[in-house]
N, C-alpha and C positions, 0 to 999 in steps of 0.2 A: 894138351892144355886143359885144366879143369875149369869149372864154372867161375870160381873166385878169381883165378888168375886172369881169365878173359875180362871179367868185370872191372878189374883194376886197371885195365888198359883202355877202357872205353870212357871217353869224355862225353857224357850225355848232354846234349846241347839244346838251348832255346835262345835264339838270337834274332827272331823276326821283328819287323818294325812295329807290329801290334802286340808285342809281348807285354803282359801285365804281371804284377806281383803275384797274382793268383796262379798264373801260368808258370812262373818261376818256382813257386812252392810245389806245384804238381811235379815239375821236373825233379826237384830235390827229393820229394817223397819217393819217386821212382828210383833215383840214384841210391837212396838209403835202402830201399827194399832189395835191390839187386847187387849192391856193393860197388856201384859205378862212381866215377867222378862227375862233376857238373860244370858246364861252361855257360855263363849267363851274362846278360847285359850289365855294363858298369854301374848304371843307376840303381841297380838292385843288390849290389855286392854286400853292403853293410847288412841289409835285411836278410840276405841269404846266409851269411856267415853266422848271424844270430839264430836263424831258424834251424839250420842244420850244421852245427859246429863240427860234427864228425865227418862230413863230406869234404873231400878235396875239391875246392872251388877255384875256378879260374874265370877271368873275365878278359875282355878284349880292349885293345888300345889302338886308336887311329882307325877304328872300324867303320865302314867296310872298305874304304878306298885307300887308306894310308896317306891321305893328302894333308893331314894336319901338320903345322910347323912343328919342328923338333921340340920346342919349349912346351907346347901343349901336350904332346905325347909324353914328355917327361913328367909333367904335372898330373896327367891322367894316371900314369903308372904309380906315382907316389900316393895319390888319393886311393887307388884300388888297393894298394898294399896296406895303407892305414885302415881301410875299411875291412880288412881281413882276408883278402885274396891270397891264395896259396901259390898261384901261377898266373902268368900273363901271356896272352896271345896277341902279338903286335903285328899289324899290317905294315909291310915295308912300303916305301914310296915307289910304286911301280912306274909312274911317269918319269921320275928321276933316273931309275934304272934303265928304262928304254931309251932315254936321252944320252946315256953313257956317263952320267954323273955318279959314278960309283962311290966317290968320296962322300957325297951327301947321303947316299943310302947307308953306307957304313957308319957315318957319324950319327945318323938318326938312331940306329940300333945301339951304338956304343953309349949314347946319352941315356937311353932307357935302361940298359943293363946296369949302368953305373948308379942309377938313381934308386934301385931297390935291391934288397937282399934275397929275392925269390927268383925262381927260374923264369926266363923269358923265351917264348917261342917266336920265331919270325915267320909270319904268313907271307909267302912269296907270290901268291896268286898264279900258280904255274900254268893254268889254262890260257893266260894272257901272254905268256913268255915263249920265246924260242929256247931251244936247248942251250945255246950259248949264253943267253940271259939267265937261265936257271943256274948254270955253272957260276956265273959271275955273282949272282945273288948268294949262292951257297958259300962261295969263297969269302965274301964280305961278312957273312954271318959268323963264320968260323973266326975271322979276325976280330969281330966285335964281341966274342965270348957268348954268343947265343947258345941256349941249351938245346933247343930243338928247331928243326925246320918243319913248317906246316904247309901242306900243299896248296890249300885254297880256303877262301872264306865261305864257300858254298853259295855265294851270290853271283858268281860268274856263270856263263852258260854251261860249263863243264865243271867237273870236280876232280877228285883224285883218280889217278891212273896208275897201273902197275909200273909202267915205264918211268913215270915221274918219281915214284917211291924208290925205285932201283937207283935212279940217278942221284937223288938227294941223299940216300943212305950211305953213299960213299963219303959224305962229308960230316954228317951229324945224325943223331937219332931223329926219326921222322914221325910226325903226326899226320896221318892220312885223313883228309877231311874233304867233304863235298861229294854228295851223291852215293854215300855208303848206306844202304838200307836193309841189307840182309846179312846173315852169317856168311853166305858165300862171298858176298862183296868184301866183308871184313877179312875173311880168311885169305883171300887173294892178296890183300894189302899186307897182311902180316907175313905171308909167305914171301912177299917181295922185299921185306926188310923193315916194314913199319913197326915202331914200338908202341904207338898209341893210335887210337881210332877216334875221330871226332864225328859225331853223328846225332841228329835229332831222333833217329830211330834206334836208340840204345836198347829200349825194351824189346823191340822186334828182333834185333840182332841176338840178344840174350835168349829169347824164346826160341828162335830158329836154332841156335846152338844146342839148347836143351833137347829139342826135338830130334836133332841129328846124332845124338850120342846115346 
């Protein structure tokens, strides 16, 4: 893999609770410089797409816990698309999943997918799930026409694992996210079957990669 191919698979991320528009611009500047994508808070989507129109920009829906009602998630998605987002990362309703209400989980995803003409990733928050729950979430995502499965928000105690990526990759393309800070971390996820890497350490990953080649 060369530098540009790796960069295109990294979603350089800034989603912390204290994120400012200046912080978003810094992230976009880094994405532009390295050729990465960018994942930003929804409140800055319009400003971000105007500031860096050549960057593939994604934002989050129902973040970080997925507990918004479906109607709110749908409206969030439409607003993000109208503001110029290229992709959406939506948190599933983990509580509904753990309670066995798979119809609600699937319906949540279906409504968001149907509302916008851009790819939707389902964040399943794998660190909080059993393997059986991961399988159920992945099956529901396939049925809902989700484009990618994303391992985690990065706000749980743990993040992406090789085992979770391998499990989810049997269903859909995977975005590995949460705790990926070095090229070694990213390489392990890519080798396990991840298609994309979500990380606030995009620059560090790219610099590590350059130093290793």
